[in-house]
MIVEXMAR-914227 format. One line per 10 residues: number of its first residue (from 0); their letters; for each residue y, x, z of C-alpha. Coordinates in steps of 0.05 Angstrom, whole numbers, plus 5000, padded with zeros to 4 digits. Example, Ala and Ser with C-alpha at 12.3 -4.5 7.8 and 13.67 -1.06 7.14 Angstrom:
0	as	4910,5246,5156; 4979,5273,5143
% end
This chain:
0	xxxxxxxxxx	8597,5623,9312; 8591,5649,9242; 8616,5604,9188; 8566,5598,9132; 8565,5558,9068; 8502,5523,9092; 8536,5497,9154; 8596,5475,9112; 8552,5437,9065; 8517,5403,9125
10	xxxxxxxxxx	8584,5383,9154; 8604,5353,9087; 8540,5314,9084; 8551,5287,9153; 8622,5267,9137; 8599,5235,9072; 8545,5197,9109; 8595,5173,9160; 8644,5153,9104; 8590,5115,9067
20	xxxxxxxxxx	8570,5080,9132; 8642,5059,9144; 8649,5035,9073; 8585,4995,9079; 8610,4964,9143; 8676,4949,9111; 8641,4918,9051; 8609,4868,9097; 8536,4887,9106; 8495,4852,9160
30	xxxxxxxxxx	8434,4876,9199; 8374,4836,9177; 8308,4836,9218; 8244,4822,9181; 8185,4794,9221; 8112,4795,9197; 8125,4813,9125; 8050,4812,9109; 8038,4745,9144; 7994,4772,9201
40	xxxxxxxxxx	8011,4733,9264; 8034,4775,9322; 8086,4775,9378; 8140,4805,9333; 8210,4793,9361; 8276,4823,9380; 8310,4817,9449; 8384,4813,9464; 8402,4877,9502; 8476,4867,9515
50	xxxxxxxxxx	8543,4885,9486; 8547,4942,9435; 8551,5009,9470; 8527,4980,9537; 8465,4998,9574; 8400,4964,9558; 8389,4909,9607; 8463,4901,9623; 8454,4828,9606; 8500,4773,9582
60	xxxxxxxxxx	8575,4778,9571; 8577,4721,9623; 8532,4672,9658; 8494,4632,9606; 8496,4564,9640; 8549,4527,9601; 8555,4451,9596; 8571,4460,9522; 8545,4513,9475; 8531,4530,9401
70	xxxxxxxxxx	8478,4575,9369; 8484,4595,9296; 8440,4640,9254; 8413,4652,9183; 8339,4653,9168; 8291,4659,9110; 8217,4648,9121; 8157,4681,9087; 8100,4642,9117; 8096,4581,9162
80	xxxxxxxxxx	8046,4567,9218; 8027,4506,9258; 8084,4525,9305; 8137,4573,9277; 8185,4585,9335; 8243,4631,9319; 8291,4627,9378; 8278,4622,9453; 8323,4628,9515; 8279,4635,9576
90	xxxxxxxxxx	8280,4657,9648; 8223,4686,9687; 8213,4645,9750; 8191,4679,9813; 8155,4651,9872; 8192,4594,9904; 8243,4590,9846; 8258,4527,9808; 8221,4513,9742; 8238,4556,9682
100	xxxxxxxxxx	8298,4530,9643; 8299,4546,9568; 8324,4530,9499; 8274,4537,9442; 8277,4522,9368; 8221,4518,9317; 8220,4504,9241; 8175,4467,9194; 8180,4449,9122; 8212,4381,9135
110	xxxxxxxxxx	8244,4388,9203; 8272,4429,9260; 8251,4415,9332; 8297,4434,9389; 8276,4433,9462; 8319,4439,9523; 8272,4436,9582; 8232,4373,9571; 8287,4343,9528; 8261,4348,9456
120	xxxxxxxxxx	8289,4322,9391; 8267,4326,9317; 8318,4336,9261; 8289,4317,9194; 8318,4344,9129; 8319,4307,9062; 8278,4358,9022; 8228,4410,9040; 8253,4481,9057; 8236,4534,9007
130	xxxxxxxxxx	8206,4603,9022; 8247,4665,9008; 8311,4625,9011; 8368,4636,9060; 8388,4578,9105; 8446,4574,9154; 8427,4537,9219; 8475,4516,9274; 8459,4478,9338; 8514,4449,9381
140	xxxxxxxxxx	8512,4412,9446; 8572,4376,9477; 8582,4314,9521; 8509,4298,9522; 8501,4300,9446; 8457,4349,9409; 8473,4363,9335; 8440,4405,9280; 8477,4433,9219; 8439,4460,9160
150	xxxxxxxxxx	8479,4499,9108; 8543,4468,9138; 8519,4396,9133; 8506,4354,9193; 8432,4335,9191; 8426,4295,9254; 8457,4277,9321; 8417,4256,9383; 8445,4234,9451; 8411,4259,9515
160	xxxxxxxxxx	8416,4309,9571; 8366,4360,9597; 8340,4352,9668; 8380,4412,9689; 8432,4458,9657; 8408,4505,9602; 8406,4576,9626; 8364,4639,9621; 8358,4713,9629; 8334,4734,9561
170	xxxxxxxxxx	8346,4713,9489; 8286,4722,9444; 8292,4718,9368; 8228,4716,9327; 8161,4700,9355; 8153,4662,9420; 8084,4694,9425; 8028,4713,9377; 8005,4642,9366; 8075,4613,9359
180	xxxxxxxxxx	8106,4666,9314; 8156,4669,9257; 8147,4704,9190; 8212,4717,9155; 8283,4747,9159; 8335,4730,9211; 8406,4753,9216; 8475,4735,9245; 8452,4705,9311; 8514,4685,9352
190	xxxxxxxxxx	8520,4641,9415; 8584,4607,9439; 8600,4574,9505; 8630,4514,9468; 8610,4466,9414; 8636,4488,9346; 8673,4437,9304; 8647,4416,9236; 8699,4457,9198; 8681,4518,9241
200	xxxxxxxxxx	8608,4511,9223; 8626,4505,9149; 8670,4566,9153; 8615,4606,9186; 8565,4584,9133; 8611,4607,9077; 8629,4673,9112; 8703,4655,9118; 8736,4681,9180; 8672,4702,9214
210	xxxxxxxxxx	8678,4697,9290; 8626,4727,9335; 8598,4690,9394; 8630,4697,9462; 8564,4696,9497; 8520,4732,9447; 8545,4770,9386; 8502,4795,9329; 8538,4862,9332; 8513,4873,9402
220	xxxxxxxxxx	8451,4913,9418; 8382,4884,9402; 8314,4914,9416; 8255,4908,9368; 8184,4892,9390; 8122,4890,9347; 8119,4881,9272; 8195,4881,9259; 8234,4921,9208; 8310,4927,9200
230	xxxxxxxxxx	8352,4930,9137; 8424,4921,9114; 8441,4862,9068; 8510,4852,9037; 8547,4789,9056; 8549,4763,8985; 8473,4760,8983; 8475,4715,9043; 8538,4674,9035; 8538,4663,8960
240	xxxxxxxxxx	8483,4618,8935; 8464,4665,8879; 8400,4655,8841; 8371,4711,8802; 8315,4717,8752; 8245,4741,8763; 8208,4777,8708; 8133,4770,8698; 8094,4813,8649; 8027,4790,8621
250	xxxxxxxxxx	7976,4828,8577; 7968,4815,8502; 7961,4741,8485; 7978,4697,8425; 8047,4666,8418; 8019,4597,8436; 7992,4623,8502; 8056,4663,8515; 8100,4602,8506; 8056,4559,8547
260	xxxxxxxxxx	8049,4609,8604; 8123,4624,8609; 8146,4552,8604; 8089,4532,8651; 8120,4581,8701; 8185,4543,8696; 8219,4596,8653; 8217,4620,8581; 8196,4679,8538; 8250,4732,8543
270	xxxxxxxxxx	8291,4741,8482; 8338,4803,8486; 8403,4799,8448; 8436,4867,8461; 8414,4939,8462; 8425,4939,8538; 8377,4880,8547; 8326,4915,8504; 8333,4978,8547; 8324,4938,8610
280	xxxxxxxxxx	8262,4906,8580; 8233,4976,8566; 8247,4998,8637; 8217,4936,8664; 8153,4945,8623; 8147,5018,8643; 8149,4999,8717; 8083,4961,8708; 8018,4997,8696; 7989,4979,8628
290	xxxxxxxxxx	7918,4993,8608; 7935,5004,8536; 8005,5029,8519; 7993,5023,8445; 7975,4948,8451; 8039,4934,8489; 8085,4970,8442; 8110,4900,8421; 8128,4839,8462; 8139,4768,8442
300	xxxxxxxxxx	8207,4736,8439; 8223,4663,8448; 8244,4646,8376; 8204,4616,8320; 8213,4582,8253; 8149,4542,8255; 8185,4475,8249; 8222,4496,8185; 8217,4559,8147; 8280,4603,8154
310	xxxxxxxxxx	8309,4563,8212; 8296,4604,8274; 8302,4565,8339; 8286,4575,8411; 8216,4549,8425; 8233,4517,8493; 8292,4473,8476; 8293,4474,8399; 8365,4499,8396; 8387,4546,8339
320	xxxxxxxxxx	8378,4620,8356; 8426,4677,8339; 8377,4731,8321; 8392,4803,8307; 8339,4829,8259; 8318,4900,8248; 8329,4926,8177; 8286,4891,8126; 8265,4834,8171; 8246,4779,8167
330	xxxxxxxxxx	8199,4792,8110; 8137,4752,8124; 8158,4686,8094; 8114,4628,8119; 8058,4675,8141; 8099,4705,8199; 8135,4650,8238; 8143,4683,8306; 8188,4742,8327; 8173,4804,8368
340	xxxxxxxxxx	8211,4866,8389; 8188,4938,8390; 8190,4978,8455; 8186,5047,8422; 8261,5053,8421; 8266,5058,8345; 8306,4994,8337; 8339,4940,8377; 8327,4885,8325; 8272,4834,8321
350	xxxxxxxxxx	8217,4832,8270; 8176,4774,8247; 8101,4774,8260; 8043,4726,8254; 8039,4678,8312; 7964,4689,8319; 7973,4762,8338; 7964,4783,8410; 8024,4817,8440; 8049,4828,8511
360	xxxxxxxxxx	8095,4777,8541; 8155,4781,8589; 8174,4715,8622; 8243,4701,8651; 8234,4655,8711; 8290,4631,8757; 8282,4652,8829; 8266,4602,8884; 8215,4561,8844; 8166,4528,8891
370	xxxxxxxxxx	8096,4513,8866; 8058,4454,8891; 7983,4444,8890; 7971,4370,8882; 7903,4338,8892; 7885,4384,8950; 7887,4330,9004; 7914,4379,9054; 7940,4352,9122; 8000,4399,9127
380	xxxxxxxxxx	8050,4403,9070; 8059,4478,9081; 7988,4490,9056; 8002,4463,8986; 8066,4503,8972; 8063,4570,8935; 8107,4623,8905; 8091,4664,8843; 8088,4739,8854; 8070,4801,8814
390	xxxxxxxxxx	8058,4870,8841; 8076,4934,8803; 8002,4942,8788; 8008,4880,8743; 7969,4835,8791; 7995,4764,8785; 7980,4712,8839; 8008,4651,8875; 8019,4664,8948; 8019,4603,8994
400	xxxxxxxxxx	8067,4587,9050; 8009,4589,9099; 7936,4610,9092; 7921,4600,9018; 7928,4645,8956; 7911,4630,8883; 7892,4693,8849; 7848,4720,8794; 7780,4749,8808; 7779,4806,8758
410	xxxxxxxxxx	7705,4821,8769; 7685,4751,8747; 7746,4736,8704; 7764,4670,8735; 7816,4643,8782; 7800,4625,8854; 7835,4585,8908; 7825,4631,8967; 7832,4617,9041; 7848,4685,9070
420	xxxxxxxxxx	7851,4658,9141; 7778,4636,9139; 7759,4689,9087; 7725,4640,9038; 7736,4607,8971; 7758,4535,8966; 7751,4524,8891; 7742,4563,8826; 7773,4552,8758; 7718,4568,8709
430	xxxxxxxxxx	7742,4539,8643; 7815,4547,8622; 7843,4546,8552; 7904,4592,8566; 7871,4635,8620; 7922,4616,8675; 7917,4565,8731; 7984,4531,8719; 7979,4458,8701; 7926,4405,8710
440	xxxxxxxxxx	7854,4431,8708; 7785,4416,8733; 7765,4463,8789; 7694,4473,8815; 7695,4461,8890; 7661,4511,8937; 7675,4471,9000; 7691,4398,9012; 7759,4373,8987; 7785,4301,8987
450	xxxxxxxxxx	7718,4276,9011; 7680,4309,8954; 7623,4356,8969; 7609,4418,8926; 7590,4434,8875; 7630,4381,8838; 7688,4382,8789; 7756,4365,8821; 7823,4358,8785; 7880,4400,8815
460	xxxxxxxxxx	7951,4408,8792; 7991,4471,8803; 8062,4454,8784; 8132,4482,8789; 8164,4414,8778; 8209,4390,8833; 8229,4322,8859; 8242,4271,8805; 8200,4306,8753; 8131,4294,8723
470	xxxxxxxxxx	8083,4352,8708; 8049,4351,8641; 7979,4380,8636; 8010,4447,8613; 8055,4449,8675; 8119,4435,8636; 8166,4384,8668; 8197,4320,8644; 8239,4269,8682; 8194,4223,8722
480	xxxxxxxxxx	8224,4160,8691; 8197,4182,8623; 8127,4175,8651; 8089,4116,8621; 8148,4093,8581; 8106,4078,8518; 8128,4141,8481; 8104,4213,8485; 8150,4261,8519; 8102,4317,8538
490	xxxxxxxxxx	8082,4364,8483; 8009,4352,8502; 8020,4277,8506; 7994,4275,8576; 8052,4232,8602; 8021,4168,8573; 7951,4177,8603; 7926,4150,8669; 7984,4101,8675; 7957,4064,8735
500	xxxxxxxxxx	8008,4013,8761; 7975,3978,8820; 7943,4013,8879; 7893,3967,8915; 7873,3975,8988; 7799,3988,9005; 7789,3913,9018; 7825,3863,8976; 7808,3788,8968; 7843,3757,8906
510	xxxxxxxxxx	7822,3688,8930; 7866,3692,8993; 7942,3688,8989; 7983,3745,9019; 8017,3736,9085; 8093,3736,9096; 8105,3807,9119; 8179,3793,9127; 8169,3753,9189; 8130,3769,9251
520	xxxxxxxxxx	8118,3695,9262; 8066,3657,9222; 8113,3632,9168; 8091,3612,9097; 8100,3659,9039; 8157,3637,8993; 8141,3634,8917; 8200,3632,8871; 8197,3589,8808; 8241,3600,8747
530	xxxxxxxxxx	8233,3547,8692; 8269,3557,8627; 8266,3493,8585; 8270,3511,8511; 8264,3443,8480; 8255,3371,8499; 8232,3308,8462; 8243,3242,8499; 8205,3180,8476; 8235,3118,8507
540	xxxxxxxxxx	8182,3071,8480; 8127,3107,8519; 8172,3134,8575; 8150,3207,8567; 8185,3274,8556; 8151,3330,8518; 8178,3399,8536; 8166,3471,8516; 8184,3518,8573; 8174,3586,8601
550	xxxxxxxxxx	8150,3585,8674; 8157,3647,8718; 8126,3652,8788; 8153,3707,8833; 8124,3729,8900; 8112,3790,8942; 8044,3820,8948; 8047,3863,9010; 7974,3882,9007; 7981,3929,8948
560	xxxxxxxxxx	8026,3986,8928; 8057,4001,8859; 8060,4069,8826; 8115,4101,8784; 8156,4039,8770; 8212,4040,8718; 8281,4011,8722; 8267,3974,8656; 8221,3920,8684; 8189,3909,8615
570	xxxxxxxxxx	8155,3976,8624; 8124,3953,8689; 8076,3906,8656; 8009,3898,8692; 7948,3903,8646; 7906,3841,8638; 7846,3872,8671; 7888,3889,8731; 7921,3822,8732; 7852,3788,8738
580	xxxxxxxxxx	7841,3826,8802; 7907,3804,8834; 7921,3739,8871; 7964,3693,8830; 7993,3627,8855; 7968,3563,8821; 8018,3507,8809; 7996,3437,8786; 8038,3396,8736; 8029,3332,8774
590	xxxxxxxxxx	8059,3277,8729; 8030,3300,8663; 7979,3264,8622; 7914,3294,8644; 7902,3353,8691; 7944,3414,8676; 7957,3475,8719; 7986,3545,8711; 7942,3599,8682; 7941,3675,8689
600	xxxxxxxxxx	7905,3687,8624; 7916,3733,8564; 7976,3691,8544; 8009,3707,8611; 8053,3768,8624; 8054,3799,8694; 8108,3850,8712; 8132,3886,8774; 8206,3882,8789; 8230,3947,8818
610	xxxxxxxxxx	8278,3934,8877; 8255,3980,8933; 8260,4055,8944; 8197,4096,8931; 8161,4148,8974; 8123,4206,8945; 8048,4195,8944; 8028,4258,8979; 7980,4310,8952; 7918,4268,8945
620	xxxxxxxxxx	7930,4256,8870; 7934,4311,8817; 8000,4284,8793; 8068,4266,8819; 8065,4194,8844; 8122,4151,8868; 8093,4097,8913; 8131,4031,8919; 8113,3984,8975; 8086,3917,8951
630	xxxxxxxxxx	8129,3877,8996; 8194,3911,8972; 8180,3900,8899; 8167,3829,8875; 8111,3811,8827; 8124,3760,8773; 8078,3725,8722; 8107,3688,8662; 8075,3642,8612; 8096,3592,8561
640	xxxxxxxxxx	8073,3519,8567; 8078,3457,8525; 8068,3394,8567; 8082,3320,8564; 8109,3291,8630; 8112,3217,8647; 8180,3189,8666; 8203,3127,8702; 8262,3097,8664; 8305,3039,8685
650	xxxxxxxxxx	8326,3007,8619; 8367,2950,8646; 8430,2982,8618; 8399,3002,8551; 8430,3028,8506; 8485,3050,8554; 8438,3077,8606; 8432,3145,8640; 8362,3166,8657; 8333,3218,8703
660	xxxxxxxxxx	8263,3246,8685; 8225,3284,8738; 8178,3343,8725; 8135,3346,8788; 8103,3412,8806; 8055,3419,8865; 8031,3483,8898; 7954,3483,8895; 7935,3552,8920; 7945,3534,8993
670	xxxxxxxxxx	7979,3484,9038; 8051,3488,9059; 8030,3525,9121; 8016,3586,9078; 8056,3576,9014; 8121,3543,8999; 8172,3545,8942; 8228,3595,8952; 8293,3557,8961; 8336,3617,8942
680	xxxxxxxxxx	8298,3639,8881; 8276,3573,8850; 8316,3546,8792; 8309,3510,8726; 8354,3516,8665; 8356,3483,8596; 8372,3530,8539; 8355,3488,8480; 8398,3441,8439; 8423,3389,8489
690	xxxxxxxxxx	8435,3336,8436; 8368,3302,8426; 8354,3242,8380; 8368,3188,8433; 8395,3227,8492; 8440,3285,8511; 8414,3331,8566; 8466,3327,8620; 8439,3377,8670; 8378,3403,8706
700	xxxxxxxxxx	8371,3403,8782; 8315,3424,8829; 8293,3390,8892; 8241,3422,8939; 8197,3385,8988; 8165,3441,9027; 8150,3395,9086; 8094,3359,9051; 8021,3378,9061; 8028,3417,8995
710	xxxxxxxxxx	8095,3442,8974; 8125,3399,8918; 8180,3415,8870; 8220,3364,8829; 8256,3386,8767; 8306,3331,8751; 8330,3326,8679; 8391,3283,8670; 8392,3245,8604; 8452,3209,8577
720	xxxxxxxxxx	8438,3159,8522; 8469,3172,8455; 8489,3100,8438; 8517,3115,8370; 8452,3099,8334; 8445,3030,8369; 8518,3015,8358; 8514,3028,8284; 8447,2995,8273; 8448,2937,8323
730	xxxxxxxxxx	8516,2922,8354; 8561,2929,8293; 8515,2889,8246; 8504,2836,8299; 8579,2832,8312; 8591,2823,8237; 8537,2770,8232; 8569,2735,8291; 8637,2737,8257; 8607,2711,8192
740	xxxxxxxxxx	8573,2655,8229; 8637,2637,8266; 8676,2639,8200; 8631,2582,8173; 8669,2537,8221; 8728,2545,8174; 8691,2523,8111; 8708,2455,8079; 8675,2400,8116; 8646,2370,8055
750	xxxxxxxxxx	8604,2432,8035; 8552,2424,8091; 8498,2463,8054; 8541,2527,8048; 8561,2523,8122; 8491,2513,8146; 8458,2564,8099; 8509,2618,8120; 8495,2605,8194; 8420,2603,8185
760	xxxxxxxxxx	8420,2668,8146; 8460,2702,8202; 8411,2674,8252; 8351,2701,8214; 8381,2770,8206; 8399,2770,8280; 8327,2752,8298; 8304,2810,8255; 8351,2858,8291; 8325,2833,8358
770	xxxxxxxxxx	8253,2843,8337; 8267,2912,8309; 8304,2935,8372; 8250,2907,8418; 8195,2943,8380; 8224,3012,8399; 8229,2996,8473; 8177,2989,8526; 8162,2918,8548; 8198,2903,8611
780	xxxxxxxxxx	8199,2842,8656; 8275,2846,8661; 8329,2839,8609; 8363,2899,8579; 8435,2900,8558; 8416,2901,8485; 8372,2840,8498; 8430,2804,8530; 8474,2821,8471; 8425,2799,8418
790	xxxxxxxxxx	8402,2737,8454; 8474,2718,8465; 8490,2728,8391; 8429,2686,8372; 8449,2631,8420; 8521,2631,8395; 8497,2625,8323; 8449,2571,8344; 8506,2531,8374; 8549,2542,8313
800	xxxxxxxxxx	8492,2510,8271; 8489,2452,8320; 8564,2445,8314; 8558,2442,8238; 8507,2386,8242; 8547,2346,8291; 8611,2355,8251; 8575,2334,8188; 8547,2270,8218; 8616,2252,8246
810	xxxxxxxxxx	8646,2265,8178; 8597,2219,8144; 8611,2164,8191; 8685,2173,8182; 8680,2172,8106; 8634,2111,8101; 8662,2068,8155; 8633,1996,8170; 8612,1960,8104; 8623,1883,8098
820	xxxxxxxxxx	8561,1840,8090; 8544,1825,8018; 8522,1758,7989; 8455,1751,7957; 8457,1771,7886; 8463,1711,7837; 8476,1753,7779; 8433,1745,7719; 8381,1795,7698; 8430,1825,7650
830	xxxxxxxxxx	8467,1856,7707; 8458,1932,7720; 8476,1977,7777; 8509,2044,7765; 8512,2099,7818; 8577,2138,7820; 8596,2198,7862; 8655,2189,7908; 8707,2245,7907; 8695,2256,7979
840	xxxxxxxxxx	8622,2270,7965; 8592,2202,7980; 8552,2160,7931; 8575,2089,7914; 8532,2039,7879; 8572,2000,7828; 8544,1936,7797; 8561,1931,7725; 8564,1862,7694; 8596,1830,7638
850	xxxxxxxxxx	8614,1775,7683; 8689,1777,7699; 8675,1751,7769; 8633,1810,7784; 8689,1856,7765; 8736,1822,7808; 8689,1826,7868; 8684,1901,7861; 8759,1910,7857; 8771,1869,7919
860	xxxxxxxxxx	8716,1906,7957; 8743,1974,7939; 8812,1955,7963; 8786,1931,8029; 8747,1997,8038; 8807,2040,8022; 8847,2003,8072; 8794,2014,8124; 8791,2091,8110; 8867,2096,8117
870	xxxxxxxxxx	8863,2064,8183; 8808,2112,8206; 8846,2176,8182; 8895,2167,8236; 8845,2196,8290; 8787,2231,8251; 8731,2251,8300; 8702,2306,8257; 8768,2342,8257; 8769,2341,8332
880	xxxxxxxxxx	8699,2367,8333; 8716,2424,8285; 8777,2444,8326; 8737,2441,8391; 8680,2482,8362; 8727,2536,8337; 8763,2542,8404; 8699,2537,8446; 8660,2589,8406; 8719,2637,8404
890	xxxxxxxxxx	8731,2631,8479; 8657,2641,8492; 8656,2704,8448; 8718,2733,8481; 8694,2719,8551; 8625,2746,8537; 8651,2811,8505; 8700,2822,8561; 8648,2814,8614; 8595,2852,8576
900	xxxxxxx	8637,2913,8561; 8667,2916,8630; 8597,2918,8658; 8579,2973,8609; 8643,3013,8626; 8635,3006,8701; 8562,3028,8700
% end
């Protein structure tokens, strides 16, 4: 054979191709099979043909009837159907054979379903799967336990055994049949005759130490059938969770529209920083067909100095921007507050332009953003999920996971929600400020949606916001907890509109109390009461207590749901108009003066206490809604009251008494068969100044009587008398008066007026004290301790006065003694009588006469009387009485005080 340069060149090409193939294999490329790229359902699948290099139909490496096995693969879906099966092990049963034994796996947005014969199990996943995203799936079965791993994490474990061992003759990957087909990419299918351990699954997911299956290996031969294409994908694209950036190009719009569209897509306006980025932008723009190259010679960038002249910042986050300007720029002062870049290749720098100009826009959007259409009332979640796509022709649209597409009708210049499976229009977006469907807009229905019949306006939300985010009207995202927090967080201020808190059922009766959903039995609903006493004023004379208090009633309303609750319960306030529609328990203040009950009026505050976990409200509302079950999140109403309660005091120990005043509350809304007070969540506290005028608040206790016909609650307020006032104003003065009265017993016997006047004055003052103390106390049929004290003091002083009188009489008798009889007076008229005062205090009548005999008679009489007094002074009666009175009164006082204060102390 003749050697020619052409043959040599051909050989080199073959060698180069072989070398490249070897390098590619060494670099770690995998075969990836794509099924139904265009989303047209068909029986597109691949079949396992046997070991590499073997003959087609050679079959398994061994008998596929193991007790334990594992199946692992990677998949990425394009579209989802009612039943998207992607793996099936089956055996064709002939006549007389046993029933077909198979293993089949299908995928949905929220779960995987695995079937082994008639043994079926669902494995739910925490968040919805995303289109165009690679997932690593492993299924293991061992010792009667079926497990599913997703991306290396165990997502579920179910016990159970199939009715007969799993086995088959063919392994089918892709569609089960045309109706139960799979649209997406699948690679790295391996089957083991054992259950992989958790670390082995994780290693396989991360492409570390890849081990092929001993029953089926991905490098073995596979045969393609139907709409299937094959390609090679490097390992790093599958194993590394790399997220790239999508670029969308839009025709000339103003800067306001450009910013809104790009940020509404979940990205931002591209701002190139280097010459390489500018060149990439030019190539990207040239890859799309433009109707007017001159118009798109400039594109917007994401920086502006609208907020403050000369300070250029990124529009999306407001952070300072490092801008490289072209020579001479910026030069527009306050007339040109936006920046653009030229695509003609003359310069890599930015130039300032007017924000009202219309320039082309390039948006940088992260890959993997899932768009959700809320307000569509679709039965299946897959029907409301979309991905944004743009063809090289410039066509921009939202492709759904299933049968829907949102695209622009160029002939009529409006956006349509198109059902390509039924080939009809669901809704049309006629009026749109920015010319794009992202965000919350009113669509005109073309067929019934959410129970509405066309043609009517219906609000739909097309949003890129994920879980835990709220979508503003312009499709930008904020954290969900910032929704309805009494301050604007969205640029369009839409986060504070439509803040509905309570979701009522179709039938709701506010006159009927809710049932106890926590118990299957017919048990009453517990209502918690929290009473905070802020002040108290006790009036002993009228036996009442006036209190100012905050009363909170807490219960669970299981008939309603709550929307978008906040951790800060003060932000979960129920509006008054809504509060009037809710059932609120009514409590009667039983022992007040007059009829007083609780009120849910404009002075009351009702709030929802977030304690349960929410669930998402589905797609019936054009906004993200977290739904909280009414039973899991208590409802509380609080109001301030000022009431006067009647007390029953026992004043027998006054002023050393301790009282207990009851505030009686009775449930009026229903009997105790339906409503009771919650024993665990009912309490009363006193936060005011405990030192009152007459009492000190010792403590507050609660006693519940739920066994009565109507539930009753007693709030017991312990009151300890502050006796200092009475001691200073009654006891000490009365004791001093008693001492003064007793001291009069030590006055000279002869000054009877001083002794009596001192005692009488003490008695009058004591009576005044008694009257004053009694006027401030309620009239009782029993004696109080203060009455005993004052009456005893009065009695003692009375007896002291009696002792004074008796002593004085005895003294007079002792001083005068028995007088001798006197002879009739024979004195002449010239005689005269002179009255003289005796030194002892007595009066003696002396007869004065010039007659010497009369003088002699007086002298003899005086001598006889003096002799008689000296005889009597040997045992004076009044002295004995004085001594006895002093001892008796003192002993009585000591005994009385001892007994009195012992009783007071022991009480």
